[in-house]
VEXVO-817145 format. One record per residue: x, y, z of N, C-alpha, C in turn. Coordinates in pm, whole numbers, plus 50000, padded with zeros to 5 digits. Atoms other than C-alpha are relative to their C-alpha. Layout:
XYZXYZXYZ;...
This chain:
500835001150055526375042250687499984989649846;499615006450123525945017550372499445012349893;499744992250107525865029350007498145008849974;501484996650011521695033849990499875010750103;499904988849880522055055450337500625010949947;499174987450022524635078350197499305006049892;500534991750073522735086749901499205003450032;501114993449959519595091650056500285011450076;499884991149938521155113950268501155009649996;499074991550021523735129850102500015004449828;500274994450155522215136249720498645001850012;501464995950000519445154949670499315001749834;500114998450140519395148549288498454998949987;501405002550073515955154349111499914991149897;500065008550106515305126948874498874997849920;501075002150084511835130748770499895009249863;499764992450117511515139448398498475002549990;501454996250019508245159648366499404994649842;500305004950139507805148947991499654984750001;500145012550004508125113348073498874997450114;501175001249902505525113548347498755003049939;500874999350090503285129048088499624987949932;500155010750086503515101547864499824989850064;500535011449897503245076048160498505000950058;501544999949935499915090148311499294999249869;501004996050122498415101347962500084992949912;499625010550085498425069347818498974994349899;501214999250089495125070447622499415012550017;500394984149986493195101447517498995003850084;500484997949898490825098647789500625006950121;499164995549914493545107948024500695012649986;499094986750074494955139247802499805013050129;500334991349894495455167348050500364994850158;500055002549888495725147148360500855005350064;498774995649926499215159348432499735014450075;500404985549999497965195848426499125002250130;501105004149904495035185548639500624993850134;499335000649896497525171148897500515010150062;499104989649961499605199748922499105008950093;501094992149946496475218549026499444997250132;500815005949865494705193549279500804992550076;499175011649906497585171549416501655004149952;498574997450028500805191949397501094994850076;498985009149922502495170349651499864985150003;499665012350046501875137349499500774995149978;499045007850029504715130049366501035007150013;498534993849933508335138449480501124997849843;498845004450100511055143149212501654996250024;498635007449961513655125049413499414986850013;500115014749983514025086549407500264996450144;499625006949874514605064949738500884988449976;499035010850026517265040649743500024993250103;499705011449900517675008949927501024988549956;498905010350044520434983549931499314985849972;500535012750036520084947249788499454991650129;500035006049931519734932950118498955002250080;501114992449954516964954250238498594995649892;501025004850097515004943249915499674987550033;500145015149998515644908249977499084996650144;500474999549865514484914650343498385002149979;501334999050024511504928150235499254988649943;500495010750040510594900650021499724986550101;500325011749891511194873650294498965001950100;500934997049894509224892850542498364996449941;501415001550064506074893550317499844985549965;500175015449991506644856650244499434991850128;500045003849861506784849050619498735003350037;501554993949926503634870050697499004988649915;501085008050086501824848650413500134987550044;499895013049904502894818250573499044997950117;500635000749884501624826450896498255002749983;501324997149973498374841150787499074989149915;500475011650035497464809050582499754990850062;500375010349910497444788950875498684997550059;501385000749937494204775751022499755010250138;500314990949853494954790051360499805016049980;500234985449987495484824751255498425000149916;501624993350068492354825651027498944996850101;501295001749904490174811051297500085011750099;499964991449906491664836851548499405017049936;499994989050072491424865751278498275003349992;501124999150046487894858051142498945004750137;500924999749889486464854151514499765014850060;500004989149963487124889651575499425012549888;500534990550087485524903851278498634998049956;501535005750014481714904951128499924989749936;500105012050041480454876751030499524998649802;499684996550153480624884950644501324994849937;498525004450064484394879850662499884983950004;499925011449993483344842550725500084992649871;500335008150179482564835250345501345003549951;498835004050090485244824650148500074995849843;500705004250148484694826249764501304995449928;498785007050060488354816749658501095012649980;498944990050020489934852349565501015003450141;498784997449890493144865849769499895014750036;499974984549959492694904749714500995006449923;498614989550071494674926249476500445007750065;499284989449951496964951449535500094999250171;499745001449888497854941249900501305009850030;498894991949970500124967150068500935001150155;498974999149889502974962350330500795006550007;499334986749999504064993950468501134997450124;499024999549894507734994350654500445013350027;498814991449999509995017350807501294994449997;498905007250012513605013050754500795005650151;499144992849914515675011751067501504993349983;498925004850008519215002151135500064984550010;500375013349981517894966251203499634998049867;500935003850093516574966650894498395004049985;500974997850024512864968250746499104998950097;501275001149924510004969651019499145001049976;501305001750057506464963150939499365010650109;500764993449955504214990651032498624999450004;501165005550027501134979650903499684992849866;500195004850117499314961550634498805007149958;500914995150016496814973250427499214989949855;500725010350079494004955150214499525004049857;500194995650102493144978049950501085014249972;498984990750052496424996549902499755010249859;499774992450118496225026849673501225005149937;498974992750080498495041849419501094991449928;499005009850072500295012149261500205005549843;500064996150156499325024248921500625011549978;499104989250028500565057248959501215001550036;498455002849985503835044849135500604992149866;499465008450100504565023148847499845011549886;499634988650067503925054248604500925007550033;498784992049966506395073448820501154995550000;498625004349980509115051148855500534997349829;499324999250130509405048248482500035016249942;499634983950044509485088648453501285005350071;498924994649954512305089148675501234992549930;498635005250066515905083648531501344999350110;498994997949912519145075848711500405010850075;498944988349917520825097948976501654998949995;498485001049989524595107448950500444990849901;499525005050090526485098148661500814986650005;499095013249971528665069748821499184990949993;500825009750011525755052248850498974997149914;500905001350108523785055048552499654986749927;499925015950054524745023148390499274987150083;500845010949872523595002248718498974999150008;501305000549999520585016648765499485002449869;500685000550158519405016648385499554984250002;500925009950036516874990848380499355001449873;501084998750104515004981348080498625003150036;501444993849972511654998348049499004988949948;500845011850049509204970848051498315005650038;501684998549963505484990548109498914989449978;500865015450042503964958947934500034992950083;499945014149899505314934048171499365005850111;500794993649876504094956948480498175000549991;501324999950008500674962148346499474987649961;500135014850028500584925148223499774993950145;500405007249878501104915248606498995006150072;501304998749927498504938348733498854994149947;501365006150060495844928448496500244983550036;500105014850001496884889848540499354999150143;500285002249839496154895548933498315000249978;501245002549946492474903148856499494988649929;500475012050083491924874748576500544989550122;499675011749879493684851848897498834998950076;501154998049880490894866049129498544991249924;500905006550065488464855448847499834985149995;499645012950019489564823948794499744987750129;500345005949873489414812849159498934999450043;501595002749970485814819149181499394994149888;500555005550125484644813748824500674995649883;499505007250082486594792748649499444995949869;500655004450111484124781248414499595010049869;500114989950115483794813648197500755009950019;498834987450016485954845848091499555009850072;500094987949938486014875048264499505012249903;499984987550076484334905148066499785013650062;500064984849952483814937048300500454997450125;499744996249863485024950948616499655016450019;500294983749930483514979748830500655002350101;498934993949913485805000249001499145008850100;500744990149913483925011449314500555009450128;499554992249899484295039149568499005008350039;500754990749963482075061249763500285013949943;499874990150096481735092449530501294998949944;499025004950050484455081249349501095013549931;499294985550076485245118549150500645004650098;499354990349894485905132149503500884992750075;499425006749946488275108549622501535001949970;498904991550055491975118849620500574995349922;499275009150078493375089849432499204998149854;500874998350135490465097649161500534996849891;499385005150172492975096548860500394988850006;499555016849999494165065448974498844989349924;501335008950044490505050548913500225001349822;499864997650142490785065348564501044991849939;499225005350084494175051148483499744981850036;500325013749994492785014048611499224999049888;501145005050116489825017848368500774998049869;498924996050101492405027548094500574987149975;498785010250029494874996548162498644989749990;500895011050046491564970848178499435000749894;500404997150104490224986947887501114994949875;498765001750083493794983047700499944983349969;500105016650010493224943647778498724996649974;501155007650067490084940547630498534998850103;500864996449891488044945847946499075009250009;500894992749977484884964447991500245005550157;499924994849854485604988348285499395013250029;500954984249972483355017148467500255001450173;499724994549882483965036948756498845003550085;501165000149926481105036949018499725004250114;500374998649854479665048549343499044988250032;500675012949953478275018749518498325003849988;501374994649997474625035649527499184996449844;500445001350133474585032649146499684983949968;500415014450018474434992649164498784994250028;501305002349975471294975249149500164983249987;500185013650017470584939149242498814994249991;501265005550040467704920849087500274987449934;499995011350074467174888248941501104992450000;498555009249953470114869449138501155006049945;498864996150081472594893348968500345013850049;499674985549970474444927849029500075006449859;499984992850155473614952548746500745014650030;499644986349971475384986548671499485006349850;500324994850149473735011048384500695003049917;499055001950118476835014748227500514989949921;499805010350044476944981548142499484994749880;500895005550086475374963847836498524995950047;501265004849961471664956047918500104988550056;500195015749963472094918647920501494997350080;498315003549903475694919948124499975004750119;500134990949851475404921348500501794998950008;498124997749950478904930148672500394988150044;499485017249945481224899648680500975006350115;498854996549900483794916348912499975015250052;499924986249960483974946849154501415003050042;498874996649930487304962249240499965008850089;500644992449860486384976749577501115009650050;499124992849910488255006749719499405006250102;500934994349886485775012549967500474997450143;499484999149847486955021150314498894992050115;500925008449931483665000050451500524987149978;499455010950051485454970850466499344987150006;500955008350017482714948050541498675004349995;501134996750078480204965450354498815002350084;501044998449915477904975650658499035009949985;500664990150025476655006650527498734998649914;501235002850095473095010150385500325000849870;499724997950134474495024950061500704988649941;499175008750038476294995750030499214985849979;500905012850016473394970350024500284991749893;500245008250146473234959349660501304991450001;498515009850021477214949749674499854990850119;500185007949899476444934149988499344986849993;500905008750016473744912249898500564987449897;499335008450099475694901349576501314992550081;498585005749970478904894049763499614986150091;500615011449911476884871650031499514988349932;500275008650095475394855849740500694993349912;499035006650098478524846549555499695004249859;500284994950135477044865749272500655005749917;498844990650009479904887649207501094996550028;498825003149953483404883249261500685016950037;499934987649953484564912749482501384998850059;498675001349969488454919549530500495015350002;499925009249870489594927949784498815000950084;501465002749968486644918049987500024996150192;499965001749846485684913150385500984992950069;499285011049949487674882750429501645006450020;498564996950001491014897550322500215013650093;499794991349879490664929650557500204996050133;499585007949838490184904950870501074994449984;498895007949980492844883150786501375009949991;498754990750017495204910750678500035010350085;500024983649948494314946450787499715003450125;500224997349855493134945051117500905003750081;498594999549930495984963751311499924988550150;499825012849903495084936651599500444988149964;499385011950035496554912451406501345001750015;498624996149962499774929251475500404993650140;499675006149880499534917551816500064987849976;499665014750045499294884051701501464995449917;498585002050052502264885851469501615002150093;498914997349904504504899251727500124991850135;499905010949901503754871551967500344986549963;499135011750049506334848751933499504987550061;500165017149927505334818552186498734998149943;501485004350052501874819452067500134993849842;500245002450153502744816651658501254983750056;499235011649986505414790151805499344986550032;500825009549955502644771251978499154995549872;500615006950110501124769051640500724989849917;499245005550102503914753451476500565006749899;499194993350085505284780851268501304995350017;498555002350057508574772151120501245008850091;498854990949933511744787451295500335008749913;499304991750094512744802850986498975015549981;500764990450026509614823450966500025008750148;499604995149852509794828551349500945012050017;499154990249983512974847051328499845010349901;499964986550043512104867451041498685010750035;501424993149945508664879951229500865008050112;499214995649871510814884051548501165015149962;498874984950032513364912351357498895004649905;500524989850102510624927951113498575003350084;501214992249948507484934751329500265002550144;500174992449861507354957151634499054993350085;500975004949926505734946051940498725007649986;501334990449990502234957351932498834995250119;500965002649868499574955452256498925007249996;501174993450002495854961252253499925010750110;500204987849876494954991852475498624996950091;500985004549930492864983752722500045008350167;499684990749894491915000753077500544993650105;499305006249862493634974153282501625004149947;498724995450057496974985753075500265012450006;499914987150058496275021653015500995005350092;499044992349936498395035653311501444995949951;498815006650019501215013453193500545008349840;499854999050129500735021852840500325015749986;499414983450008500645062452921501375000950068;498664996049985503865060853106500864996049889;498925002250112505575044152807499635009549855;500554991250118503775066352554500995004949907;499734990250089506465085652421500924986249904;499475011650072508015048352278498974993549890;501295004450119504575041052087499545009749937;500954997050094502455045251819498634995150019;501015006049983498785044451877498774999049864;500855002350119496275031651587498844994550040;500915004549996492965024651575499954984449928;500055014250014492024987551542499394998049828;500344999350163490154992351204499945010449922;499474986950078491995025351087500374997349854;499375001650121493335031250742500795012249971;499484986350027495615059950598500625008350086;499224992449923497265068750905498715012450084;501194992749929493455085751022499934992750158;500105002849840493385088851402500834992150061;498715005649919496645074651469500915012450052;499514992749894498705090751706501714997750071;498995001449930502435093951815499975001850136;500254997749852502725088352174500545013650080;499574989949939505125116652250498975012349979;500524986650058502625141852083498414999950075;501565000749950499515129552306499635006650078;500234987249891497425153652503499164988150082;500625009349928495245139152794498224995249918;501325004350065491995145452572500154991349925;500335012750060492865123552322500644987450059;499895015749945494185095252535498664998650053;501015005149944490755097452669499254993549879;500645004750094489535092452330500434985549937;499445014450004491835062352277499564989650083;500685010349913490635045352577498524996049958;501425003650036487015047052451499964994149870;499995009750105487775032852132500624988949985;499045010350012489785003052006500705002249929;498604996850053493285008851973501194993050015;498575005549947496624992951982501105012149985;498724993849942499875004852101501364990549943;499115009250082502674994851849501385005450071;498584993949978506405000551949500535011149893;500114988950103507495034451786501374996949904;499125004050102509955024651472500465016149912;500234987350027511075061051377500614997349845;499625001750135511255064850981501385004049985;498884993550060514335069350773499825012349952;500034984550039515095100750616500565001749842;499574996150129515785113450250500165015949984;499614988950022517475143850141499085006249864;500954996050163515205164949882500465016050017;499684984450034515775202049710498595004549994;501084991749976512965225749812500265014149984;499914987450020512985261949702501445004350037;498824993249971516475267449671501034992850136;499355006049869517585245249973499594986350017;500085010849978517875212850097499434996050130;500405004149846515935192650368499754986150005;500475018349984515055159050499498704997150055;501455002550016511725141350457500014985950073;500145014849936510635111750662499854988649879;500375009250096510295080250459499554987350025;500505014549990508165047050450499754995549890;499945004950112508465022350212498754985149993;500975005950021505465003350066500074987049908;499805012350103505504966949896498684993649979;501285004250097502434960649645500354987049980;500005010650033501964925749656498824990949990;501425005550037499564896249530500464986150010;499705012749969499824862049689501254997250035;498675001149971502954866649855501215006949914;498914993050132505034881749559499815011550020;500294988549964506084915749586499915003349824;500224998250118505014932349261500715014549962;499434990349996506454965849319500165006050135;499694991849848508134987749577499935016049974;500184985149990507345024449640500195009150149;499734992049883508115051549871498925011250027;500674986449980506285080650035501105010450091;499524990149937508045111350157499295009450068;500864987449962506665138050384500805004850151;499594994749891507095157450699498495004150099;501405002149895504705156151022499824990750068;500325011749902503215131451263499824988549948;500345012250049501905107750994500455004149847;499834999050136502365101950647498775007749910;501184987650037500575129350430500625005449855;499704995950151500625142650062499595015249976;500024992049978500865175050197501395011950018;498504992149975504785184950204500585001149897;498864995050118506775205549964501014988649997;499405006750017508845183149801500004983950004;500655011349961507225152449918499114993849912;500935008050039504795126449812500474985349958;499455011450072505225094049609501485003049947;498705000950048508715083849548500344987249920;499575014750009510175053349350501134996950080;498935004849925512465031249496501064991649887;498875006550032515695021449373500754989750049;499105005549885517184990849513501224996049913;498794999450047521084990449449500354986449992;499835010750031522394961349305501414994450099;499025003149914524644938349543501334998049946;498424999750036528434936249529500264989849884;498644986350015530994942949319499255007549969;500474986450052529824978949284501445007949989;498954994950054531955001049116500395013150107;499344990249885534065024749354499585014449971;500454984950006532265059049401500335007950127;499724991849934533205086249625498655006150066;501334996349950529975091349872499875007250087;500024992149925531195118050053498895014949974;500924986450047528855152250055500465008449918;499334992550087531405168849836499424997049882;500325003550123530685144649535498545000649967;501585002250028526735139049572499195013650062;500584988749995525595172749513498684998549904;501174996650077522215185049391500325001149836;500084999650126521875179549008498835004249962;501484995950035518995198048877499664996049852;500635004450156519015185548511499544986649972;
């Protein structure tokens, strides 16, 4: 095992500082009491334990993201991806999509891409969580101690929205952003909406959280009653999972988007190009990518990082059923592990549902593990990593720890975890045996 693996499996240090978390989450008066609220409503949202990765893994993650972005930018990719999406995905107003999320499992061969999400939640929460953790194990304190730069991180996030605006509306300044989701107060990550609103307001932008049914289309503009009467909606930060705006209650937003009257991010084209699970089939098809003229370095990175993925059809159903124990099945348009199944847990009834739907079968990559301290004893939880990115650049790494068939926020000791990327050698000599890496509760 390398040092990161030794720490993950041998050190159950709890590094979360509750008071620091309160400071980082309750950043303005409207958020006062948020930590207490989360403790009641989201008891397993945050883990008290950080996840370690070595420097080479961090570099490989960034290299993989850049390779993926190069492929997705190719006209052959875009033609293929858009052809399998609704017509609204053909519209290209310029924005790229904020808060892209690339999810990975760590294997012995390095990080392996599990899926791509076009409206990945949790970035603001994870940035605050990372600042509320402190270094683990005294021998490493000085090495892990990074300058705290919350302003720089916040500026990075806000600059995304400004870049999205300029890509479609360079002629005037951004004034307001409406954060949109169905019944936003009922969403699991609703507290993050409040944090985004506070972040945007702190940078001089009017910010409103809204249900799409509150939006109004009239006189060639999109309106929301919480904005000044003479000010239409400039930008919508969409957290909707109706990625192509097909529901009746999203009609006003859809009309405004189709007319180019409002900047929407992320938008239907983003989902079609990145997040449709069928794209994983193309990413793992090396001969096809080579025929498009993809450079050899990118091909090598994708061959190492993207598990083989196939479309589930009636023609290959018998073969896939026989191979199911080594496969993971996901709905093409799914998100958040919904209706996703490990092949070794499949029943015949669920298999019938898969065959009647639109599913892909991905070669299973077992997640790595993290030792955590729960109720006076240690236990191992599964880990996945998420790279939050914008235009191919990694802005933040975060992890989720859980137990069960798919990722969840129901596991004692689990939840979001900050990622500590260990520096490259030279490294101080440290005994990583189980006897020296013990739980430290303070």
